[in-house]
N, C-alpha and C positions, 0 to 999 in steps of 0.2 A: 503493499501500502504505500510505504515513505515512499518508494523507488515510483513508483506512479506518478505521483505530488511533484518529486522531483523530475521526471522526465516532461511533465506537463508544462511548469516553471520555464523548464529551457526551450521547451517551445514558443514559449507567448515571451521571451526575454530575447532570442536569438533574431526572427522579425525586427522586432524595434531595435535591437543593437546594430544590426545592417542598415537597416533606413538610416540612423543616427550616423554613421559610419560614409552611408552614400554620400549625404547630405553634407558631413562634413569633408569629404572629397571632392565632392563638386562645389563646395564652397574656394576649397584649395585648388582648383582648378581656372577658376571664374577669372582670366587674363585682364590687366589692366588696359584701359584704352590705347589706341597706335596713337603716339601724338610725334611722328618722325616721318620724313619722308625719305624716301635712300634715291640717290640722285647717281652718283659714279660711282667703279671702283676701278682698281688698275694696281699693277705690280710690277711695273715695269718695263724693261726692256729683253725677248726673251736670253737666259743665260745668263741674266744680273738682275734676276728681279727680286723682289723681296722670299725668304722662305720661310723665315721664323721672326718675323717684328714683334718684338716684345714692349717699343715706346713710343710716342711719336708728339713733338711736338711744334709748333708753328712758329716763322717768325714777322709772318705777313701775310696778306692775301692770298698772296702768290709764292710764297716757300712753306715747305713744311719738310722738318726732317725727320727718319724713322730709323730708330736702332733694333737693326736685323740679329739674333745671336747665332745664325747661320753665315759661318766664313768671320764673325765680329767684325761687323761691317756698320757703320753710319751712310746712310744712303739720305740724299737731299733731292729733293722732288720741287718743281717747279711750274705754276701753270702760266700755259699759253692759251689766250683763247679758254676754252673750258675746257681744255684739256689738259691734264698732268704728265709730264717726263722726267725721266731721270738726268736731274743735271750734273752726279757729281757721286761718286763713291767714296767713302775715306772710312782708309782703315784705324780699327780698335786696337792699341795692348791686349787686350783681353776679354770675354766674353761683356754684353753690354746687361745691366740689368732694372736701368731707370736710365729716363730721360727729362731734361727739361730746358726750358729757352728763360736765358736769366740776361733780362737787357739785352743786348747784342751779339750774346753766342748763344752755342749749344753745350750745355755742362752732359756730364754721361758718368754716369756711377758705375765701377766695374763689378763681376761678378769674383767671389773665390777673394777679398779682401786688396783687391789689385789697384783701388784708389780712385780718384775721379779725373776726369781728362775736360778740358773744354775748348771748344774751335771756334777762331774767335777772328773778326777781320774780316776783307772783303775775297779773300780767300780762304776764309775759313782753316786758318793754320792751327795745328795740334799743339795744346799745352798741358801739363801734370798739372793740378792744383796740389798747395801742399796746406795740407789738415793735419790734425792734432795725431799722432801714431794709434793710440786708442782705438781709434773710431773704423767701423766696418762698415763700408756706405751700402746703404742700400737705396730705397724709393727717394725720389730729388723733388722739388717746387722751388719754384720762385719765390722769394719774398721779396719784401718792400725794401727800397733803396739798392738795390741790385744785391743782396743778401739770398742769402739758398735756406732754405730748410732741407732738413738731410733728415733720414730715418736710418741710428743705428743699431746693426744690429747686433753688437755687442753690448751695450748696455740697452738696449730696447727702448731707448728714449729718440723723441725727433727734437734736432740740435739745429740750431738757427747760428747760423754762420756770419759773420758780416764779408762785406766783399772785399776785406785786405784776407778773409777766412780764419778770423780771432772767433771764439767760442761765446755767445750773446746772450743763447738760453739755452736752456736743455726742460725738456716737456717728458712726462713717465708718459707710456706707452703699451699697446700688451704686447703680446710675448709674441705677435707674427704680425706684422703689418705690411700689406700688400701696395698701399697706393697713398699720396697727400696731395692734397691741393690748400694754393692757398685762395682767397678772397680779398676785392680789393681795400676793401676795408679793413684785413688786416687778419682775422679769424681763420683757423686754419682746420684742416677738415680731414681724419685719417681713417682707412678702411681697415678694418678686421676681417679678414676673409671670415675661417674659424667661426666667430659666432655670429655671422651674418650683419653686421654691423658698422655704421658710419658713425664716432665720434666727433662732435665740435667744440674746438677750444675758441673760445674767446682772445683777442689781440695780447690778451696780459699772461694768454700762457694754462688759465683757469679751466676744467675741465667743464662745459656750459649744457652740452645734451649727448645722448648716444640713440642714437636712431634705429633701432630694428628692419631689417629689409625686408621686404615678402617674397616668397619664393615662387616657383612656380609648378603645381603641384604637388608630390613629392620630393621634389628638387629643392633643395635650400639653397637663397640667395648664394653668390660666394663672388664681392667685391675685388675687380683686378684693379680699374684705376677709376678718378677722382675729378670730376673738373667741375667747377665753379663760372656760370654764365654771368654777365654784367649785371641782368636783372636780377641775381639774387638763386636761380633754382640750383642746382647741385644735380650734377649728371653721373651715374656712376656705370660702369660695366659691370655687368651680373655673367660672371665667365661660365659658370653652369649650364646656364640657362641662355646661352645666346642671344643677352637680349641688352639694351641699353636701360635705366631704372630715371627716370624727372621726379626728384622731391621738389616738392617748396620750401620756401625758408625754413620752414619749418619741421622737417623732415617727413612731412606726408607726401604720400607717392600720387605722382599726377600722371601718370601715363608710362610706357613704354615704347621703346623704340627697335624695329627689328624682331627676327624669330632666331632659334638654331636650324641650319641648314645650310647647303654648299655650296649653291645659286648665288650669284651675285644679288645686294643687297640684304643677303643672311648670312649671320656669323655662327661662326661654333666655338671658338674660344678667344672672345674680344680683348686683349691685353692692353692697350692706349684709348686716351682724349686727348684730343687738340680743337680747340676754338679759333676758329678764322674770325676774322672782323668783322666780316658779311653778315656773321651768323650760321656757318655754314661749322657743320662738328663733323671732324674728324678722328675715323675709328681704326686702328690698325685691328687688326683679325689673326692672329696667329695659331688657329689650327686650320684659314682656308690660306693663309700666307698673300695676304695683298692690303690695301688702304681703300678705304670704304667711307665715302660723303654723304652725310647726312643732314636735313636740316626740319629746325623744329617747326611744328606744325598745330592748329587746336584741332582737337580731335573731331572728326571726320571730314576737316577740310583736304580738298583735292590740291591742283596743280595751281 
């Protein structure tokens, strides 16, 4: 009798739990609105195209640089009309981990503690930057007045370095930081992929907010790059879900761009974001080995 009652109770509970699970899963699968329009993609010329692009930085509306871990190179693309062409290939002394445009130079952090190099001047001549020896460089971001933000893998802190290379500030961060970005007002945004969060630090270095990023179905978000628009929106590359997340200034998700796939306009493993002055959003796609250009739109807006 007891077994029969238990079996009957299970028959009642199973459909209810299945229904609740379906509702929960359905809610997780509900996508954010598409708020980006794909414009074009490129890789370079045959035999010299991007293979493993890990980061991108923009110098102007008509020039970007891509750090390519395949062959340890910095690829400089320039726009002629509507097309982007490969203008320069610059060798790196080691595999790149991050890239930033700091005033009039490209700054590249190298893997395995091999330091930081800068490419300067009209000919983009390479120069190794001098930093304190105990710093193990990781993700980079431009700071105010020619300063540089750098995540130090050794101390697990974000370090603000002056234009001359002296340490001005140290900010405690998580054990694994994949990207950092600064806003014009001095705020700093730090992406932590394992926790699927972006942390916002004020201009004084204090932690102001921690934003949890929405996953897609059962796959949690994995932030791999961050950028802040002039209007205050925060763009986050979600590596595991092949998309871009758009957050407002309070961390509320507004929408997404692209989706996971192989075709042009789709992303496999987005790795870097750069903003062009004309509103273009340049994304490096490590999984497809190419560079893609998007533009922010309102939901439902076409060309």
